[in-house]
C-alpha positions in Angstrom: 32.5 14.1 -10.8 31.7 14.3 -6.7 29.5 17.3 -5.3 32.5 19.5 -4.8 33.3 19.6 -8.4 29.8 20.1 -9.3 29.2 23.0 -7.3 32.5 24.6 -8.4 31.9 23.8 -12.1 28.5 25.7 -11.3 30.4 28.5 -9.5 32.9 29.4 -12.2 30.6 28.6 -15.6 27.2 29.6 -14.8 25.0 32.4 -13.1 24.9 32.6 -9.2 21.1 31.4 -9.8 22.0 27.9 -11.4 23.8 27.6 -8.5 21.3 28.6 -6.2 18.8 26.3 -8.1 21.4 23.5 -7.9 21.1 23.7 -3.6 17.6 23.8 -3.5 16.9 20.6 -5.7 19.6 18.8 -3.8 18.2 20.1 -0.3 14.5 18.4 -1.8 16.0 15.1 -2.7 18.0 14.9 0.6 14.7 15.3 2.4 13.2 12.7 0.0 15.7 10.3 0.7 15.3 11.1 4.9 11.5 10.8 4.5 11.8 7.2 2.4 14.3 6.2 5.4 11.6 6.8 7.9 9.0 5.0 6.2 11.0 1.8 6.2 12.0 2.5 9.9 8.2 2.7 10.2 7.3 -0.4 8.4 9.9 -2.5 9.9 8.4 -1.6 13.3 5.3 -2.8 12.4 6.5 -6.2 10.6 8.2 -6.9 14.2 5.6 -5.7 16.5 7.8 -3.1 17.8 6.3 0.4 19.0 8.7 3.4 18.6 9.0 5.6 21.2 7.3 8.6 19.7 4.1 6.7 19.9 4.1 6.0 23.5 1.9 8.3 25.4 0.5 8.8 29.0 -2.1 7.2 30.3 -4.2 8.0 33.5 -3.3 4.4 35.1 0.5 3.3 34.5 -1.3 -0.2 34.6 -3.4 0.5 31.6 0.0 0.6 29.1 -0.1 -3.4 29.4 -3.9 -3.2 28.2 -4.8 -4.8 24.5 -6.8 -1.3 24.1 -3.3 0.6 24.2 -1.4 -1.7 22.4 -4.2 -1.6 19.5 -4.3 2.3 19.7 -0.5 2.5 19.1 -0.8 -0.1 16.3 -3.5 1.9 14.7 -1.4 5.2 15.5 1.6 3.5 13.5 -0.5 2.3 10.3 -1.8 6.0 10.2 1.6 7.6 10.5 2.8 5.2 7.5 -0.3 5.5 5.2 -0.5 9.2 5.9 
């Protein structure tokens, strides 16, 4: 039974609130799946020592981006994002 059949069945045989609840639950499970994919991506980045673009930040001096302190800060932020 695919999603269209489920929705059609609920629409024809049950009150509209059941269909509404079905949509809410389906949306919740989609969000959970997306978060799990995000976490898997972040863990993969950490394993391969790759910093995602959203963790790049500006410094006062462009040369500071190659410093060990900058790289360590990015790694700490990545770990914090995974553990949060």
